[in-house]
C-alpha positions in Angstrom: -46.8 -9.6 35.0 -43.4 -9.1 33.3 -40.7 -7.6 35.5 -38.7 -4.6 34.4 -35.9 -6.9 33.3 -38.3 -9.0 31.3 -39.8 -6.0 29.6 -36.3 -4.8 28.7 -35.4 -8.0 26.7 -38.0 -7.7 23.9 -37.3 -4.0 23.7 -33.6 -4.6 23.3 -34.3 -7.3 20.7 -36.6 -4.9 18.8 -33.9 -2.2 18.9 -31.3 -4.7 17.5 -33.7 -5.8 14.8 -34.4 -2.2 13.9 -30.7 -1.4 13.5 -30.2 -4.5 11.3 -33.2 -3.5 9.2 -31.9 0.0 8.8 -28.5 -1.3 7.8 -30.0 -3.6 5.2 -32.2 -0.8 3.9 -29.2 1.5 3.6 -27.2 -1.1 1.7 -30.1 -1.7 -0.7 -30.4 2.0 -1.4 -26.6 2.4 -1.6 -25.2 4.0 -3.6 -27.7 6.8 -4.5 -25.0 9.3 -5.6 -21.4 9.3 -6.8 -18.7 7.8 -4.6 -15.6 9.9 -4.0 -12.3 8.0 -3.7 -9.4 10.0 -2.3 -5.9 9.0 -3.4 -3.5 10.5 -0.8 -0.6 10.7 -3.3 0.0 12.6 -6.5 -1.5 11.6 -9.9 0.3 9.1 -12.1 1.4 6.6 -9.5 0.8 2.9 -9.9 -2.3 2.7 -7.8 -3.7 6.0 -9.1 -3.5 4.6 -12.6 -5.1 1.3 -11.7 -7.9 2.9 -9.7 -8.8 5.1 -12.7 -8.9 2.0 -14.9 -11.2 0.3 -12.3 -13.6 3.3 -11.9 -15.8 2.6 -14.9 -16.2 -1.0 -14.0 -16.9 -0.1 -10.4 -19.6 2.2 -11.7 -21.0 -0.8 -13.7 -21.1 -2.9 -10.6 -22.7 -0.3 -8.2 -24.6 1.9 -10.6 -22.9 5.2 -9.6 -19.7 7.0 -10.8 -16.5 6.6 -8.8 -14.7 10.0 -8.7 -10.9 9.6 -8.1 -9.5 12.7 -6.3 -5.8 13.1 -5.6 -5.2 14.8 -2.3 -1.4 14.5 -1.7 0.6 15.8 1.2 2.2 15.0 4.5 2.9 11.4 3.6 -0.8 10.7 3.0 -2.0 12.2 6.3 -4.0 15.0 4.5 -6.1 12.5 2.5 -6.6 10.0 5.2 -7.7 12.7 7.7 -10.3 13.9 5.3 -11.8 10.4 5.2 -11.5 9.8 8.9 -13.7 12.9 9.5 -16.2 12.1 6.8 -19.7 10.7 7.4 -19.7 6.9 7.5 -22.1 6.6 4.6 -19.9 4.9 2.0 -19.6 8.0 -0.2 -16.2 9.1 0.9 -13.4 6.5 0.7 -9.6 6.5 0.7 -7.0 4.5 -1.2 -4.4 3.8 1.5 -1.3 1.6 1.1 1.2 0.1 3.5 3.2 3.3 3.6 0.2 5.5 4.5 -1.8 3.0 6.6 0.9 1.1 8.5 4.3 2.9 8.2 3.7 6.6 8.2 1.8 6.6 11.5 4.7 4.9 13.1 7.1 7.6 12.0 5.0 10.7 12.8 4.6 11.3 16.6 1.2 12.8 16.2 -1.3 11.9 13.5 -4.9 13.3 13.6 -6.3 9.7 13.5 -5.8 6.1 14.6 -5.7 3.8 11.6 -7.1 0.9 13.7 -9.9 2.9 15.3 -10.9 5.7 12.9 -11.3 3.7 9.7 -13.3 0.7 8.3 -10.9 -1.3 6.2 -12.9 -2.7 3.2 -10.8 -4.4 0.5 -7.4 -4.8 -1.0 -7.0 -3.6 -4.6 -3.4 -4.4 -5.4 0.0 -5.5 -4.3 3.2 -4.4 -6.0 6.0 -6.8 -6.1 9.4 -5.1 -6.1 13.0 -5.8 -7.1 16.3 -4.3 -6.1 18.4 -2.6 -8.8 21.8 -0.9 -9.0 23.1 1.7 -11.5 25.7 0.3 -13.9 28.2 2.9 -12.7 28.5 1.0 -9.5 30.1 -1.9 -11.4 28.4 -4.7 -9.5 26.5 -7.5 -11.1 24.9 -9.5 -8.3 24.1 -9.4 -4.5 27.5 -10.8 -3.5 29.4 -8.1 -5.3 27.0 -5.4 -4.0 27.5 -6.5 -0.4 31.2 -6.6 -0.9 31.3 -3.1 -2.4 29.0 -1.7 0.4 31.2 -3.2 3.1 34.3 -1.7 1.5 32.7 1.7 1.1 30.5 2.3 4.1 27.7 4.9 3.5 28.6 5.4 -0.2 25.8 3.3 -1.6 22.9 5.7 -1.7 19.3 4.8 -2.5 16.1 6.9 -2.7 12.5 6.8 -1.7 9.5 9.1 -1.4 10.2 9.9 2.2 11.3 8.6 5.6 9.2 5.7 6.7 8.0 4.8 3.2 8.2 1.1 2.1 11.3 1.7 -0.2 13.1 3.4 2.7 12.5 0.5 5.1 13.5 -2.1 2.4 16.9 -0.4 2.4 17.1 -0.4 6.2 16.2 -4.1 6.3 18.8 -4.9 3.6 21.5 -3.1 5.5 20.5 -5.0 8.7 20.5 -8.4 7.0 23.8 -7.9 5.2 25.7 -5.9 7.8 26.3 -3.0 5.6 25.9 0.8 5.9 23.6 2.2 3.2 22.6 5.9 2.8 18.9 6.7 2.4 18.0 9.9 0.4 14.3 11.0 0.9 12.6 12.7 -2.0 9.2 14.4 -2.4 8.1 11.7 -4.8 9.3 8.3 -6.1 9.4 9.8 -9.6 12.1 12.3 -8.5 14.1 9.5 -6.9 13.9 7.5 -10.1 15.2 10.4 -12.2 18.3 10.7 -10.0 18.7 6.9 -10.1 18.6 6.7 -13.9 21.1 9.6 -14.0 23.5 7.8 -11.7 23.1 10.2 -8.8 21.7 7.3 -6.8 23.5 3.9 -6.7 20.5 1.7 -5.8 16.7 1.6 -5.9 13.8 -0.6 -4.9 10.9 -0.6 -7.5 8.5 -2.8 -9.3 9.6 -4.0 -12.7 7.4 -1.5 -14.4 7.9 0.4 -17.7 10.4 3.1 -16.6 12.6 0.6 -14.9 12.4 -2.1 -17.6 13.4 0.4 -20.4 16.6 1.2 -18.4 17.2 -2.5 -17.7 17.0 -3.3 -21.4 19.4 -0.4 -22.3 21.8 -1.7 -19.7 21.7 1.5 -17.7 20.6 -0.3 -14.5 21.0 -3.9 -13.4 18.4 -5.9 -11.5 20.0 -7.7 -8.5 17.2 -9.6 -6.7 13.4 -10.0 -6.7 11.6 -9.2 -3.4 9.0 -11.9 -3.8 8.5 -15.6 -3.0 9.3 -16.5 -6.6 11.0 -15.0 -9.7 9.1 -12.2 -11.4 7.9 -12.8 -15.0 9.5 -9.6 -16.4 12.8 -10.7 -14.8 13.0 -14.5 -15.1 16.8 -14.6 -14.8 16.9 -12.5 -11.6 17.1 -14.6 -8.4 14.9 -13.9 -5.4 16.2 -12.5 -2.1 15.9 -16.0 -0.7 18.0 -17.4 -3.5 20.8 -14.9 -2.9 20.8 -15.7 0.9 19.3 -12.4 2.2 15.7 -13.7 2.8 12.4 -11.9 2.9 12.8 -8.3 3.9 9.3 -8.1 5.2 8.4 -5.2 2.9 5.4 -5.3 0.6 3.7 -2.7 -1.5 0.0 -3.5 -1.0 -2.8 -1.0 -1.2 -6.5 -1.0 -0.3 -9.7 0.8 0.1 -10.9 2.1 3.5 -13.8 4.3 4.8 -14.6 6.1 8.0 -15.2 4.1 11.2 -18.7 3.0 11.7 -19.4 2.2 8.1 -22.5 -0.1 8.0 -21.6 -3.7 7.4 -23.9 -4.3 4.4 -22.3 -1.3 2.6 -18.8 -2.6 3.4 -19.8 -5.9 1.9 -21.2 -4.3 -1.3 -18.0 -2.3 -1.8 -15.8 -5.3 -1.1 -17.6 -7.5 -3.5 -17.6 -4.8 -6.2 -13.8 -4.3 -5.9 -13.0 -8.0 -5.8 -15.1 -8.6 -8.9 -13.6 -5.7 -10.7 -10.0 -6.6 -10.0 -10.2 -10.0 -11.7 -12.0 -8.8 -14.8 -10.0 -9.6 -18.0 -10.4 -5.9 -18.9 -8.1 -5.1 -16.0 -5.3 -7.3 -17.1 -3.4 -4.5 -19.0 -3.5 -2.1 -16.0 -2.3 -4.7 -13.5 0.3 -6.3 -15.7 1.9 -3.0 -16.6 3.0 -2.7 -13.0 3.5 -6.4 -12.3 0.8 -5.9 -9.7 -0.9 -8.8 -7.9 -4.6 -8.9 -7.2 -5.3 -9.9 -3.6 -9.0 -10.9 -3.2 -9.6 -10.7 0.5 -12.5 -10.0 3.0 -12.6 -6.9 5.1 -11.6 -9.0 8.1 -8.5 -10.3 6.4 -7.4 -6.8 5.4 -8.0 -5.6 9.0 -6.0 -8.5 10.4 -3.1 -7.9 8.0 -2.9 -4.3 9.0 -2.8 -5.3 12.7 0.0 -7.8 12.1 2.1 -5.4 10.1 1.7 -2.6 12.6 2.9 -5.0 15.3 5.9 -6.2 13.2 7.0 -2.7 12.1 6.6 -1.2 15.5 9.1 -3.6 16.9 11.4 -3.5 13.8 11.6 0.3 13.7 12.8 0.3 17.4 15.4 -2.4 16.5 16.6 -0.3 13.5 16.9 2.8 15.7 14.8 5.0 13.5 13.4 8.0 15.4 9.8 9.2 14.7 9.4 12.7 13.2 7.6 15.4 15.2 
């Protein structure tokens, strides 16, 4: 006669099998209705534009519309919180980038979620490569002369970003650390506002991808590209050296973005979404959208995305302490 322990084993196995079957059934039925994708920034940004271009192809892959909804505010916290609290059924997702997923939680003392526990990270959908530019009124032409000017004029080289703790802010902090200079960070409500002041000469320096608004000003001579923040030179700026070439080295700042859902999202659904995004990214029809922002297309697994987030949180936690930047309450 089976003991209690022996009776438990087949029951446990049956329970596991039932859960696996339910997950498979859910994936086969998924999606049965439109998928809402929350973008926690304002409309018109690089990832917002690319996601809207991806939406019809994602619908083609999965058979249901993707509804892109901008829900900006609090450095992305509002949009991410909505998804953290959503049902883990695959119908409410969020587009979170390095600023929202990795950096912002390190600068805000209390966020209503834990990015490593309250989300299922599904797929990357783009990575912006950036460059450093100066306004021509600064009268510097390269990294050597920029460093010399900044050392001779401590605090007078101002640069902008969309807020404290955002990737462009930390790029400036890292540049100051590496070069032994004192730079002044000016936070704005949006990157677009910072760019306007940069083009007008009210900011001396800016980090940004070599996209349309920047390239028009480069071509007119209004701004001067100093260095590419990438492992190799950028196609739109073939004559501009990399940070490594000018002796500064990698600043550790990247502009990646990805798709996440609530914690507990069934594995088969995660796989379906991941495969759909990875297939859509590399379609020839997406070339124009990606190339307009010089955006890379990182095809990764959910595990690789999750591991990258963990590594970057560990790196920036230590670096922020080293830089002496205080979290905001």
